[in-house]
N, CA, C and O atoms as a DFTB+ gen file, in Angstrom:
772 C
 N C O
     1  1      69.905      17.623     -13.294
     2  2      69.588      17.160     -11.661
     3  2      67.979      17.734     -11.837
     4  3      66.976      17.031     -11.716
     5  1      67.999      18.966     -12.104
     6  2      66.468      19.326     -12.071
     7  2      65.465      18.913     -12.454
     8  3      64.387      19.205     -11.938
     9  1      65.618      18.061     -13.548
    10  2      64.641      17.269     -14.133
    11  2      64.181      15.872     -13.170
    12  3      63.046      15.396     -13.175
    13  1      64.945      15.529     -12.634
    14  2      64.790      14.313     -11.521
    15  2      63.706      15.070     -10.282
    16  3      62.695      14.680      -9.698
    17  1      64.536      16.361     -10.255
    18  2      63.365      16.401      -8.620
    19  2      62.117      16.887      -9.744
    20  3      61.129      16.195      -9.496
    21  1      61.907      17.600     -10.601
    22  2      60.619      17.655     -11.170
    23  2      59.947      16.376     -11.508
    24  3      58.721      16.448     -11.420
    25  1      60.341      15.420     -11.809
    26  2      59.734      14.111     -11.946
    27  2      59.635      13.328     -10.493
    28  3      58.651      12.589     -10.525
    29  1      60.289      13.252      -9.306
    30  2      60.020      13.062      -8.409
    31  2      58.820      13.950      -8.009
    32  3      57.836      13.218      -7.907
    33  1      58.588      14.922      -7.808
    34  2      58.010      16.092      -7.212
    35  2      56.189      15.522      -7.933
    36  3      55.233      15.236      -7.212
    37  1      56.186      15.502      -9.493
    38  2      54.964      14.804      -9.930
    39  2      54.579      13.095      -9.680
    40  3      53.478      12.625      -9.393
    41  1      55.382      12.647      -9.813
    42  2      55.647      11.056      -8.773
    43  2      54.640      10.987      -7.946
    44  3      53.664      10.244      -7.841
    45  1      55.293      12.443      -7.029
    46  2      54.802      12.598      -5.303
    47  2      53.308      13.054      -5.676
    48  3      52.512      12.520      -4.904
    49  1      52.840      13.677      -6.393
    50  2      52.105      14.159      -6.610
    51  2      50.407      13.233      -7.083
    52  3      49.249      13.310      -6.670
    53  1      51.058      12.487      -8.045
    54  2      50.032      11.343      -8.069
    55  2      50.035      10.450      -7.358
    56  3      48.941      10.108      -6.909
    57  1      51.059       9.811      -7.017
    58  2      50.825       8.468      -5.553
    59  2      49.398       8.981      -4.641
    60  3      48.618       8.046      -4.462
    61  1      49.006      10.142      -4.121
    62  2      48.430      10.111      -3.231
    63  2      46.804      10.304      -4.656
    64  3      45.770       9.638      -4.591
    65  1      46.988      10.935      -5.298
    66  2      45.333      10.818      -6.121
    67  2      45.373       9.761      -6.588
    68  3      44.205       9.390      -6.473
    69  1      46.005       8.837      -7.138
    70  2      45.770       7.430      -7.134
    71  2      45.590       6.362      -6.243
    72  3      45.030       5.293      -6.483
    73  1      46.172       6.779      -5.068
    74  2      45.526       6.030      -3.597
    75  2      44.023       6.315      -3.356
    76  3      43.178       5.544      -2.900
    77  1      43.874       7.677      -3.793
    78  2      42.488       8.292      -3.428
    79  2      41.357       7.734      -4.361
    80  3      40.200       7.457      -4.044
    81  1      41.881       7.648      -5.419
    82  2      41.266       6.651      -6.230
    83  2      40.862       5.376      -6.526
    84  3      39.820       5.056      -7.098
    85  1      41.766       4.634      -6.097
    86  2      41.796       3.285      -5.554
    87  2      40.845       2.942      -4.465
    88  3      40.249       1.874      -4.325
    89  1      40.784       4.124      -3.629
    90  2      39.757       4.109      -2.299
    91  2      38.218       4.302      -2.834
    92  3      37.211       3.757      -2.382
    93  1      38.281       4.899      -3.534
    94  2      36.877       5.413      -4.015
    95  2      36.421       4.542      -4.822
    96  3      35.190       4.567      -4.854
    97  1      37.168       3.319      -5.892
    98  2      36.452       2.280      -6.473
    99  2      36.415       0.991      -5.350
   100  3      35.815       0.001      -5.770
   101  1      36.783       0.922      -4.464
   102  2      36.740       0.022      -3.344
   103  2      35.428       0.194      -2.847
   104  3      34.479      -0.587      -2.910
   105  1      35.520       1.616      -2.213
   106  2      34.084       1.756      -1.954
   107  2      32.915       1.764      -2.701
   108  3      31.923       1.378      -2.083
   109  1      32.705       2.188      -4.180
   110  2      31.969       2.189      -5.159
   111  2      31.461       0.305      -5.247
   112  3      30.371      -0.261      -5.165
   113  1      32.467      -0.041      -5.391
   114  2      32.750      -1.755      -5.766
   115  2      31.682      -2.001      -3.975
   116  3      30.463      -2.078      -4.127
   117  1      32.156      -2.085      -2.690
   118  2      31.474      -2.624      -1.976
   119  2      30.146      -2.384      -1.901
   120  3      29.246      -3.213      -1.768
   121  1      30.033      -0.684      -2.032
   122  2      28.308      -0.533      -2.254
   123  2      27.267      -1.294      -3.318
   124  3      26.112      -1.600      -3.023
   125  1      27.870      -1.528      -4.556
   126  2      27.228      -2.283      -5.395
   127  2      26.935      -3.062      -4.734
   128  3      25.794      -3.013      -4.275
   129  1      27.850      -4.197      -4.350
   130  2      27.754      -5.464      -3.610
   131  2      27.135      -6.034      -2.950
   132  3      26.815      -7.222      -3.002
   133  1      26.708      -4.695      -1.731
   134  2      26.028      -4.681      -0.669
   135  2      24.417      -4.353      -1.040
   136  3      23.452      -4.752      -0.387
   137  1      24.365      -3.365      -2.486
   138  2      22.967      -3.258      -3.193
   139  2      22.409      -4.600      -3.988
   140  3      21.242      -4.909      -4.227
   141  1      23.578      -5.257      -4.299
   142  2      23.513      -6.552      -4.876
   143  2      22.744      -7.747      -4.200
   144  3      21.773      -8.412      -4.560
   145  1      23.456      -7.767      -3.209
   146  2      23.562      -8.911      -1.756
   147  2      21.845      -8.395      -1.213
   148  3      20.988      -9.278      -1.205
   149  1      21.598      -7.496      -0.946
   150  2      20.223      -6.886      -0.510
   151  2      19.331      -6.889      -1.284
   152  3      18.265      -6.637      -0.723
   153  1      19.203      -7.135      -2.838
   154  2      18.293      -7.110      -3.747
   155  2      17.973      -8.370      -3.959
   156  3      16.836      -8.692      -4.302
   157  1      18.902      -9.188      -3.786
   158  2      18.922     -10.746      -4.347
   159  2      18.034     -11.049      -2.851
   160  3      16.926     -11.570      -2.977
   161  1      18.558     -10.700      -1.380
   162  2      17.476     -11.096      -0.201
   163  2      15.803     -10.690      -0.541
   164  3      14.835     -11.432      -0.374
   165  1      15.802      -9.441      -1.006
   166  2      14.576      -8.838      -1.087
   167  2      13.598      -9.651      -2.124
   168  3      12.415      -9.980      -2.029
   169  1      14.542      -9.831      -3.114
   170  2      13.406     -11.090      -4.490
   171  2      13.450     -12.755      -3.605
   172  3      12.691     -13.719      -3.501
   173  1      14.231     -12.531      -3.314
   174  2      14.079     -13.943      -2.747
   175  2      12.731     -14.085      -1.572
   176  3      11.777     -14.856      -1.673
   177  1      12.939     -13.295      -0.687
   178  2      11.709     -12.861       0.195
   179  2      10.109     -12.750      -0.692
   180  3       9.077     -13.375      -0.447
   181  1      10.340     -11.837      -1.655
   182  2       9.154     -11.965      -2.515
   183  2       8.511     -12.579      -3.229
   184  3       7.390     -12.405      -3.706
   185  1       9.591     -13.699      -3.356
   186  2       9.415     -15.098      -4.043
   187  2       8.508     -16.178      -3.586
   188  3       7.738     -16.976      -4.120
   189  1       8.980     -15.831      -2.150
   190  2       8.327     -16.816      -0.967
   191  2       7.174     -16.100      -0.612
   192  3       6.297     -16.878      -0.235
   193  1       6.860     -15.030      -0.586
   194  2       5.450     -14.523       0.134
   195  2       4.758     -14.910      -1.382
   196  3       3.625     -15.333      -1.154
   197  1       4.952     -14.913      -2.380
   198  2       4.034     -15.017      -3.578
   199  2       3.255     -16.417      -3.788
   200  3       2.116     -16.692      -4.165
   201  1       4.909     -17.551      -3.178
   202  2       4.589     -18.604      -2.854
   203  2       4.207     -19.053      -1.821
   204  3       4.480     -20.185      -1.422
   205  1       3.414     -18.108      -1.145
   206  2       2.230     -18.413      -0.090
   207  2       3.079     -18.896       1.169
   208  3       2.673     -19.731       1.978
   209  1       4.231     -18.298       1.220
   210  2       4.971     -19.069       2.624
   211  2       4.988     -17.692       3.636
   212  3       5.518     -16.645       3.264
   213  1       4.460     -17.814       4.708
   214  2       4.580     -17.002       5.895
   215  2       5.952     -16.070       6.072
   216  3       6.374     -16.383       7.186
   217  1       6.958     -14.948       5.427
   218  2       8.057     -15.045       5.549
   219  2       7.948     -13.291       6.607
   220  3       7.211     -12.375       6.240
   221  1       8.799     -13.212       7.813
   222  2       8.799     -11.774       8.171
   223  2       9.689     -10.831       7.618
   224  3      10.862     -11.190       7.512
   225  1       9.365      -9.662       7.229
   226  2       9.808      -8.732       6.919
   227  2      10.338      -7.428       7.713
   228  3       9.689      -7.057       8.691
   229  1      11.356      -6.807       7.371
   230  2      11.448      -5.633       8.400
   231  2      10.878      -4.384       7.721
   232  3      11.611      -3.696       7.010
   233  1       9.758      -4.113       7.895
   234  2       9.647      -3.062       7.169
   235  2      10.147      -1.708       6.959
   236  3       9.923      -0.997       5.980
   237  1      10.976      -1.380       8.169
   238  2      11.787      -0.315       7.905
   239  2      12.880      -0.162       7.325
   240  3      13.338       0.974       7.445
   241  1      13.439      -0.823       6.778
   242  2      14.629      -1.368       6.006
   243  2      14.178      -2.211       4.331
   244  3      14.857      -2.156       3.306
   245  1      13.110      -2.799       4.481
   246  2      12.749      -3.444       3.032
   247  2      12.391      -2.824       2.078
   248  3      12.100      -1.659       2.348
   249  1      12.252      -3.196       0.740
   250  2      12.025      -2.523      -0.466
   251  2      10.443      -2.472      -0.602
   252  3       9.760      -3.254       0.059
   253  1      10.072      -1.883      -1.152
   254  2       8.780      -1.041      -1.167
   255  2       7.943      -2.326      -1.949
   256  3       6.786      -2.660      -1.692
   257  1       8.814      -2.930      -2.933
   258  2       7.891      -3.904      -3.349
   259  2       7.633      -5.275      -2.361
   260  3       6.563      -5.853      -2.169
   261  1       9.097      -5.625      -1.753
   262  2       8.947      -6.677      -0.374
   263  2       7.755      -6.388       0.181
   264  3       6.875      -7.244       0.269
   265  1       7.580      -4.955       0.682
   266  2       6.758      -4.601       1.888
   267  2       5.329      -4.881       0.812
   268  3       4.537      -5.573       1.451
   269  1       4.976      -4.679      -0.076
   270  2       3.780      -4.747      -0.828
   271  2       3.787      -6.403      -0.949
   272  3       2.692      -6.902      -0.690
   273  1       4.490      -7.025      -1.183
   274  2       4.448      -8.759      -1.208
   275  2       4.141      -8.814       0.387
   276  3       3.042      -9.368       0.403
   277  1       4.390      -8.628       1.334
   278  2       4.392      -8.629       2.674
   279  2       2.441      -8.540       2.849
   280  3       1.784      -9.394       3.445
   281  1       2.047      -7.706       2.388
   282  2       1.038      -6.916       2.954
   283  2       0.150      -7.948       1.944
   284  3      -0.731      -8.515       2.589
   285  1       0.170      -8.259       0.764
   286  2      -0.829      -8.885      -0.164
   287  2      -0.828     -10.532       0.776
   288  3      -1.822     -11.254       0.859
   289  1       0.210     -10.766       1.252
   290  2       0.138     -11.803       1.624
   291  2      -0.909     -12.253       3.067
   292  3      -1.504     -13.316       3.249
   293  1      -0.845     -10.608       4.259
   294  2      -1.365     -10.857       4.925
   295  2      -2.941     -10.449       4.869
   296  3      -3.581     -10.550       5.916
   297  1      -3.507     -10.052       3.841
   298  2      -4.580      -9.878       2.796
   299  2      -5.049     -11.234       2.422
   300  3      -6.206     -11.597       2.636
   301  1      -4.242     -11.905       1.921
   302  2      -4.960     -12.984       1.790
   303  2      -5.129     -14.179       2.735
   304  3      -5.834     -15.155       2.481
   305  1      -4.308     -13.977       4.013
   306  2      -4.535     -14.509       5.096
   307  2      -5.161     -14.331       5.890
   308  3      -5.075     -14.785       7.031
   309  1      -6.355     -13.240       5.218
   310  2      -7.476     -12.462       5.848
   311  2      -7.044     -11.800       7.698
   312  3      -7.714     -11.725       8.727
   313  1      -5.783     -11.480       7.390
   314  2      -5.094     -10.901       8.483
   315  2      -4.771      -9.128       8.226
   316  3      -3.725      -8.481       8.235
   317  1      -5.865      -8.842       8.057
   318  2      -6.298      -7.158       7.612
   319  2      -5.321      -6.371       8.486
   320  3      -4.288      -5.813       8.115
   321  1      -5.928      -6.439       9.923
   322  2      -5.106      -5.575      10.980
   323  2      -3.464      -5.188      10.836
   324  3      -2.806      -4.180      11.095
   325  1      -3.103      -6.743      10.193
   326  2      -1.639      -7.170      10.399
   327  2      -1.558      -6.118       9.054
   328  3      -1.222      -4.991       9.420
   329  1      -1.693      -6.180       8.185
   330  2      -1.808      -5.662       6.489
   331  2      -1.552      -3.829       6.580
   332  3      -0.805      -3.112       5.915
   333  1      -2.684      -3.436       7.889
   334  2      -2.814      -2.383       7.695
   335  2      -1.608      -1.524       8.706
   336  3      -1.285      -0.379       8.390
   337  1      -1.015      -2.189       9.898
   338  2      -0.286      -2.019      10.906
   339  2       0.781      -1.539       9.695
   340  3       1.155      -0.415       9.362
   341  1       1.105      -2.867       9.185
   342  2       2.470      -2.595       7.956
   343  2       2.604      -1.226       7.092
   344  3       3.640      -0.606       6.853
   345  1       1.569      -0.989       6.777
   346  2       1.005      -0.066       5.948
   347  2       1.242       1.278       6.660
   348  3       1.672       2.209       5.979
   349  1       0.998       1.460       7.974
   350  2       0.947       2.548       8.396
   351  2       1.798       3.204       8.642
   352  3       1.819       4.432       8.548
   353  1       3.221       2.023       9.240
   354  2       4.283       1.861       9.784
   355  2       5.115       2.135       8.375
   356  3       6.074       2.859       8.642
   357  1       5.074       1.820       7.049
   358  2       5.534       1.926       5.985
   359  2       5.208       3.060       4.984
   360  3       5.779       3.216       3.905
   361  1       4.149       3.880       5.513
   362  2       3.577       4.671       4.242
   363  2       3.919       5.698       4.034
   364  3       3.507       6.342       3.070
   365  1       4.928       6.219       5.043
   366  2       5.597       7.134       4.128
   367  2       6.605       7.340       3.403
   368  3       6.827       8.338       2.717
   369  1       7.268       6.378       3.534
   370  2       8.268       5.898       3.133
   371  2       8.354       5.296       1.637
   372  3       9.322       5.298       0.877
   373  1       6.905       4.719       1.418
   374  2       6.702       3.989       0.058
   375  2       6.111       5.231      -1.053
   376  3       5.304       6.135      -0.836
   377  1       6.693       4.954      -2.027
   378  2       6.094       5.284      -3.870
   379  2       4.864       5.200      -3.485
   380  3       4.273       4.203      -3.071
   381  1       4.355       6.613      -3.673
   382  2       2.560       6.468      -4.323
   383  2       1.988       5.487      -5.344
   384  3       0.758       5.528      -5.335
   385  1       2.375       4.824      -6.015
   386  2       1.808       3.665      -7.208
   387  2       1.928       2.312      -6.095
   388  3       0.961       1.588      -5.862
   389  1       3.187       2.135      -5.511
   390  2       2.983       0.834      -4.271
   391  2       2.336       1.265      -3.538
   392  3       1.358       0.627      -3.926
   393  1       1.827       2.016      -2.483
   394  2       1.142       2.770      -1.309
   395  2      -0.480       2.261      -1.871
   396  3      -1.251       1.456      -1.348
   397  1      -0.656       3.181      -3.300
   398  2      -2.043       2.849      -3.997
   399  2      -2.075       1.347      -4.102
   400  3      -3.210       0.979      -3.800
   401  1      -1.262       0.277      -4.419
   402  2      -1.285      -0.917      -4.942
   403  2      -2.256      -1.883      -3.510
   404  3      -3.221      -2.638      -3.385
   405  1      -1.014      -1.090      -2.538
   406  2      -1.263      -1.857      -0.967
   407  2      -2.883      -1.570      -0.502
   408  3      -3.606      -2.549      -0.313
   409  1      -3.458      -0.101      -0.314
   410  2      -4.500       0.554      -0.029
   411  2      -5.658      -0.124      -1.286
   412  3      -6.843       0.063      -1.009
   413  1      -5.474      -0.605      -2.130
   414  2      -6.213      -0.929      -3.376
   415  2      -6.694      -2.851      -2.487
   416  3      -7.883      -3.147      -2.368
   417  1      -5.740      -3.696      -2.079
   418  2      -5.752      -4.956      -1.775
   419  2      -6.285      -4.907      -0.708
   420  3      -7.094      -5.823      -0.562
   421  1      -6.155      -3.870       0.592
   422  2      -7.004      -4.209       1.511
   423  2      -8.413      -3.527       1.435
   424  3      -9.339      -3.980       2.108
   425  1      -8.602      -2.295       0.508
   426  2      -9.305      -2.539       0.129
   427  2     -10.435      -3.567      -0.506
   428  3     -11.653      -3.561      -0.333
   429  1     -10.118      -3.908      -0.813
   430  2     -10.947      -5.242      -1.609
   431  2     -11.311      -6.206      -0.386
   432  3     -12.420      -6.616      -0.045
   433  1     -10.235      -6.413       0.093
   434  2     -10.360      -7.841       1.123
   435  2     -11.808      -7.318       1.818
   436  3     -12.782      -8.070       1.831
   437  1     -11.858      -6.060       2.353
   438  2     -12.792      -5.365       3.159
   439  2     -14.080      -5.426       2.120
   440  3     -15.107      -5.836       2.663
   441  1     -14.187      -5.123       0.861
   442  2     -15.251      -5.558      -0.004
   443  2     -15.311      -6.517       0.214
   444  3     -16.313      -6.479       0.927
   445  1     -14.947      -7.801       0.185
   446  2     -15.085      -8.950      -0.323
   447  2     -15.843      -9.257       1.248
   448  3     -17.035      -9.564       1.277
   449  1     -15.087      -9.150       2.441
   450  2     -15.901      -9.310       3.871
   451  2     -17.185      -8.725       3.896
   452  3     -18.101      -9.439       4.304
   453  1     -17.456      -7.485       3.517
   454  2     -18.651      -6.682       3.645
   455  2     -19.624      -7.218       3.126
   456  3     -20.692      -7.149       3.735
   457  1     -19.582      -7.702       2.241
   458  2     -20.537      -8.518       0.836
   459  2     -21.354      -9.931       1.368
   460  3     -22.486     -10.333       1.098
   461  1     -20.168     -10.567       2.338
   462  2     -20.226     -11.765       3.194
   463  2     -21.345     -11.419       3.978
   464  3     -22.416     -12.026       3.984
   465  1     -20.959     -10.084       4.863
   466  2     -21.555      -9.529       5.810
   467  2     -23.030      -9.511       5.220
   468  3     -23.914     -10.147       5.793
   469  1     -23.233      -8.937       4.323
   470  2     -24.516      -8.423       3.839
   471  2     -24.937     -10.038       3.704
   472  3     -25.866     -10.180       4.499
   473  1     -24.695     -11.166       3.126
   474  2     -25.264     -12.044       2.669
   475  2     -25.709     -12.758       4.123
   476  3     -26.885     -13.122       4.122
   477  1     -25.108     -12.971       5.127
   478  2     -25.509     -13.553       5.999
   479  2     -26.505     -12.643       7.080
   480  3     -27.399     -13.141       7.763
   481  1     -26.104     -11.118       7.060
   482  2     -27.538     -10.290       7.336
   483  2     -27.104      -9.300       8.245
   484  3     -27.906      -8.466       8.663
   485  1     -25.658      -9.303       8.672
   486  2     -24.912      -8.497       9.488
   487  2     -24.901      -6.878       9.026
   488  3     -23.908      -6.206       8.749
   489  1     -25.973      -6.560       9.029
   490  2     -25.934      -5.313       8.044
   491  2     -25.055      -4.160       8.634
   492  3     -24.457      -3.357       7.918
   493  1     -25.032      -4.150       9.716
   494  2     -23.847      -2.932      10.547
   495  2     -22.793      -3.347      10.351
   496  3     -21.956      -2.631       9.801
   497  1     -22.510      -4.595      10.726
   498  2     -20.929      -4.436      10.348
   499  2     -20.444      -4.592       8.791
   500  3     -19.303      -4.432       8.358
   501  1     -21.405      -4.880       8.209
   502  2     -21.057      -4.821       6.360
   503  2     -20.910      -3.297       6.197
   504  3     -20.089      -2.862       5.389
   505  1     -21.817      -2.313       7.072
   506  2     -21.611      -1.053       6.231
   507  2     -20.002      -0.650       7.372
   508  3     -18.984      -0.296       6.777
   509  1     -19.983      -0.726       8.454
   510  2     -18.442      -0.257       8.972
   511  2     -17.633      -0.551       7.990
   512  3     -17.114       0.394       7.396
   513  1     -17.348      -1.816       7.608
   514  2     -16.395      -2.450       6.380
   515  2     -16.107      -1.896       5.219
   516  3     -15.028      -1.676       4.669
   517  1     -17.378      -1.664       4.860
   518  2     -17.677      -0.755       3.308
   519  2     -17.068       0.476       3.318
   520  3     -16.323       0.963       2.468
   521  1     -17.582       1.086       4.705
   522  2     -17.118       2.398       4.554
   523  2     -15.651       2.745       4.907
   524  3     -15.071       3.827       4.809
   525  1     -15.343       1.921       5.206
   526  2     -13.669       1.883       5.363
   527  2     -13.172       1.349       4.161
   528  3     -12.025       1.675       3.855
   529  1     -13.830       0.555       3.373
   530  2     -13.005       0.204       2.229
   531  2     -13.056       1.294       1.156
   532  3     -12.260       1.447       0.229
   533  1     -14.600       2.338       1.579
   534  2     -14.375       3.100       0.316
   535  2     -13.442       4.333       0.339
   536  3     -13.006       4.881      -0.673
   537  1     -13.099       4.834       2.058
   538  2     -12.236       5.353       2.203
   539  2     -10.691       5.464       1.574
   540  3     -10.018       6.467       1.334
   541  1     -10.305       3.645       1.352
   542  2      -9.239       3.300       0.931
   543  2      -9.409       3.191      -0.628
   544  3      -8.390       2.848      -1.226
   545  1     -10.405       3.401      -1.296
   546  2     -10.506       2.888      -2.692
   547  2     -10.470       4.798      -2.860
   548  3     -10.357       5.242      -4.003
   549  1     -10.556       5.639      -1.856
   550  2     -10.606       7.187      -2.463
   551  2      -9.176       7.577      -2.456
   552  3      -8.707       8.429      -3.211
   553  1      -8.465       6.871      -1.514
   554  2      -7.074       7.221      -1.133
   555  2      -6.466       6.817      -2.389
   556  3      -5.901       7.632      -3.118
   557  1      -6.583       5.395      -2.701
   558  2      -5.682       5.295      -3.344
   559  2      -5.696       5.519      -5.299
   560  3      -4.989       5.107      -6.220
   561  1      -7.048       6.484      -5.167
   562  2      -7.793       7.126      -6.534
   563  2      -6.554       8.629      -6.679
   564  3      -6.161       9.255      -7.664
   565  1      -6.208       8.771      -4.999
   566  2      -5.698      10.281      -4.904
   567  2      -4.249      10.069      -5.801
   568  3      -3.727      10.788      -6.652
   569  1      -3.815       8.656      -5.176
   570  2      -2.234       8.362      -5.155
   571  2      -2.281       7.912      -6.645
   572  3      -1.423       8.421      -7.367
   573  1      -3.094       7.093      -7.176
   574  2      -2.900       6.996      -8.525
   575  2      -4.092       7.140      -9.671
   576  3      -4.538       6.232     -10.373
   577  1      -4.380       8.171      -9.664
   578  2      -5.890       8.706     -10.365
   579  2      -5.830       7.952     -12.024
   580  3      -6.519       8.271     -12.994
   581  1      -5.071       7.179     -11.967
   582  2      -5.573       6.385     -13.699
   583  2      -5.928       5.359     -13.411
   584  3      -6.423       4.808     -14.393
   585  1      -5.963       4.355     -11.967
   586  2      -6.294       2.626     -11.962
   587  2      -7.770       3.020     -11.781
   588  3      -8.417       3.714     -10.997
   589  1      -8.057       2.100     -13.092
   590  2      -9.580       1.853     -13.925
   591  2      -9.983       0.861     -12.657
   592  3     -10.901       1.102     -11.873
   593  1      -9.303      -0.054     -12.620
   594  2      -9.603      -1.120     -11.205
   595  2     -10.113      -0.795      -9.948
   596  3     -10.937      -1.477      -9.339
   597  1      -9.498       0.508      -9.472
   598  2      -9.473       1.037      -8.242
   599  2     -11.292       1.840      -8.361
   600  3     -12.216       1.836      -7.547
   601  1     -11.180       2.392      -9.631
   602  2     -12.776       3.679      -9.931
   603  2     -13.295       2.070      -9.721
   604  3     -13.503       1.697      -8.566
   605  1     -13.463       1.303     -10.634
   606  2     -14.579       0.472     -10.814
   607  2     -15.162      -0.759      -9.481
   608  3     -16.267      -1.288      -9.361
   609  1     -13.874      -0.904      -8.607
   610  2     -14.178      -1.199      -7.119
   611  2     -14.645      -0.381      -6.345
   612  3     -15.164      -0.790      -5.307
   613  1     -14.608       0.603      -6.550
   614  2     -15.200       2.040      -5.658
   615  2     -16.724       1.791      -5.453
   616  3     -17.435       1.541      -4.479
   617  1     -16.959       2.003      -7.064
   618  2     -18.118       1.916      -7.900
   619  2     -19.006       0.726      -7.260
   620  3     -20.158       1.053      -6.974
   621  1     -18.664      -0.485      -7.020
   622  2     -19.167      -1.644      -6.796
   623  2     -19.030      -1.803      -4.936
   624  3     -19.892      -2.369      -4.264
   625  1     -18.098      -1.337      -4.509
   626  2     -18.313      -0.900      -3.194
   627  2     -19.661      -0.032      -2.424
   628  3     -20.263      -0.168      -1.358
   629  1     -19.764       1.012      -3.712
   630  2     -20.933       2.019      -3.469
   631  2     -22.103       1.412      -3.455
   632  3     -22.986       1.810      -2.695
   633  1     -22.285       0.388      -4.267
   634  2     -23.382      -0.054      -4.726
   635  2     -23.725      -1.204      -3.384
   636  3     -24.824      -1.530      -2.936
   637  1     -22.610      -1.565      -3.045
   638  2     -23.264      -2.821      -1.407
   639  2     -23.588      -1.974      -0.409
   640  3     -24.133      -2.627       0.481
   641  1     -23.477      -0.286      -0.003
   642  2     -23.998      -0.079       1.087
   643  2     -23.610       1.492       0.184
   644  3     -22.549       2.088      -0.002
   645  1     -24.989       1.758      -0.216
   646  2     -24.855       3.273      -0.557
   647  2     -24.680       4.421       0.664
   648  3     -25.014       4.327       1.846
   649  1     -24.062       5.492      -0.020
   650  2     -23.610       6.798       0.841
   651  2     -25.155       7.884       0.761
   652  3     -25.250       8.771      -0.087
   653  1     -26.192       7.613       1.733
   654  2     -27.161       8.791       1.621
   655  2     -26.585       9.928       2.011
   656  3     -25.621       9.898       2.776
   657  1     -27.064      11.011       1.567
   658  2     -27.239      12.387       1.682
   659  2     -27.874      12.702       3.259
   660  3     -29.036      12.392       3.520
   661  1     -26.863      13.433       4.401
   662  2     -27.327      13.692       5.717
   663  2     -28.085      14.864       5.859
   664  3     -27.634      15.997       5.693
   665  1     -29.063      14.627       6.121
   666  2     -30.365      15.707       6.520
   667  2     -29.827      17.019       7.476
   668  3     -29.322      16.936       8.595
   669  1     -30.095      18.260       6.680
   670  2     -29.867      19.139       7.635
   671  2     -30.783      19.493       8.978
   672  3     -30.335      20.050       9.980
   673  1     -31.854      19.153       8.836
   674  2     -32.629      19.446       9.917
   675  2     -32.874      18.083      10.854
   676  3     -32.713      16.976      10.340
   677  1     -33.284      18.219      12.300
   678  2     -33.051      17.762      13.212
   679  2     -34.463      17.253      13.748
   680  3     -34.706      16.958      14.918
   681  1     -35.445      17.199      12.555
   682  2     -36.673      16.174      12.654
   683  2     -36.320      14.982      11.739
   684  3     -36.796      14.795      10.619
   685  1     -35.078      13.908      12.610
   686  2     -35.292      12.706      11.266
   687  2     -36.230      11.316      11.920
   688  3     -36.234      10.104      11.704
   689  1     -37.002      12.271      12.839
   690  2     -37.739      10.856      13.877
   691  2     -39.379      10.556      13.189
   692  3     -40.005       9.503      13.064
   693  1     -39.703      11.885      12.848
   694  2     -41.102      11.746      12.048
   695  2     -41.334      11.060      11.229
   696  3     -40.416      10.585      10.560
   697  1     -42.683      10.745      10.969
   698  2     -43.172       9.781      10.044
   699  2     -42.590      10.215       8.821
   700  3     -41.629       9.612       8.342
   701  1     -43.159      11.343       8.206
   702  2     -42.325      12.010       6.902
   703  2     -41.727      11.927       6.581
   704  3     -41.715      11.629       5.387
   705  1     -40.642      12.088       7.255
   706  2     -38.885      11.828       7.118
   707  2     -38.442      10.318       7.005
   708  3     -37.441      10.015       6.357
   709  1     -39.161       9.445       7.608
   710  2     -39.094       8.002       7.492
   711  2     -39.777       7.535       6.349
   712  3     -39.300       6.453       6.009
   713  1     -40.626       7.876       5.673
   714  2     -41.083       7.952       4.068
   715  2     -40.751       8.357       3.357
   716  3     -41.373       8.307       2.296
   717  1     -39.506       9.056       3.465
   718  2     -38.918       9.709       2.455
   719  2     -37.711       8.897       1.648
   720  3     -37.387       8.813       0.463
   721  1     -37.200       8.329       2.925
   722  2     -35.455       7.767       2.946
   723  2     -35.994       5.888       2.643
   724  3     -36.724       5.148       3.303
   725  1     -35.210       5.671       1.333
   726  2     -35.412       4.380       1.366
   727  2     -33.998       3.576       2.123
   728  3     -33.111       4.119       2.781
   729  1     -34.148       2.107       1.773
   730  2     -33.412       1.925       2.861
   731  2     -31.451       1.749       1.925
   732  3     -31.280       1.548       0.723
   733  1     -30.678       1.862       2.660
   734  2     -29.302       1.956       1.724
   735  2     -28.799       0.621       1.578
   736  3     -27.611       0.617       1.901
   737  1     -29.157      -0.388       1.266
   738  2     -29.187      -1.441       0.704
   739  2     -29.571      -1.762      -0.848
   740  3     -30.707      -1.483      -1.232
   741  1     -28.695      -2.304      -1.675
   742  2     -29.516      -2.314      -3.167
   743  2     -30.385      -3.514      -2.671
   744  3     -30.582      -3.954      -1.538
   745  1     -30.855      -3.907      -3.946
   746  2     -31.738      -4.325      -4.350
   747  2     -33.347      -3.958      -3.997
   748  3     -33.772      -2.847      -3.681
   749  1     -34.024      -5.050      -4.122
   750  2     -35.601      -4.446      -4.364
   751  2     -35.977      -4.264      -3.229
   752  3     -35.847      -5.000      -2.251
   753  1     -36.611      -2.961      -3.349
   754  2     -37.164      -2.995      -1.443
   755  2     -38.410      -3.670      -0.913
   756  3     -39.175      -4.312      -1.633
   757  1     -38.504      -3.565      -0.148
   758  2     -39.592      -4.824       0.560
   759  2     -40.135      -3.480       1.786
   760  3     -39.483      -2.848       2.616
   761  1     -41.477      -3.450       1.443
   762  2     -42.564      -3.032       2.318
   763  2     -42.971      -1.322       1.636
   764  3     -43.096      -0.973       0.462
   765  1     -43.062      -0.736       2.573
   766  2     -43.417       1.065       2.146
   767  2     -42.267       1.785       2.211
   768  3     -41.534       1.361       3.105
   769  1     -41.653       3.066       1.380
   770  2     -40.909       3.571       1.825
   771  2     -40.927       4.615       2.940
   772  3     -39.873       5.111       3.337
């Protein structure tokens, strides 16, 4: 009789452990299934964005690559402000490499727009756009210092509108100071320095 009570005690201890193990297995399976469904949805959105379809993305819940695809599509459609706002909302949650890629894409669009503005003779707007692009390239280089493309494009942007050192004296209106400075646009200078 003593053996029956010991085996009953063992079975009683195994029962809750088995139920707990089964519940944990079901919870793990549910999490994996949810993750699989979420990944398929993200991949579908990325595929549609790459195919140039305008798909809305929930920035707070989206996968980082999905956010990058949304930013790239906004840049392709010349909606840079939209891309910038998406990056601002998701910026802290994005991995550095994805954030660097997004900044690189936005800076490239600004550089193209600035080059077009220079061709049209809109120097002031070109200078403003290229200065934003240069700051975005620099931030992208801080996040991904090994990116050769970003370094190269920063160099191109610096040639479109050059950074001139600021004079420390307040006498910048004199003719002597005007003769020392060249124009900040590349190309052959016209007129006297």
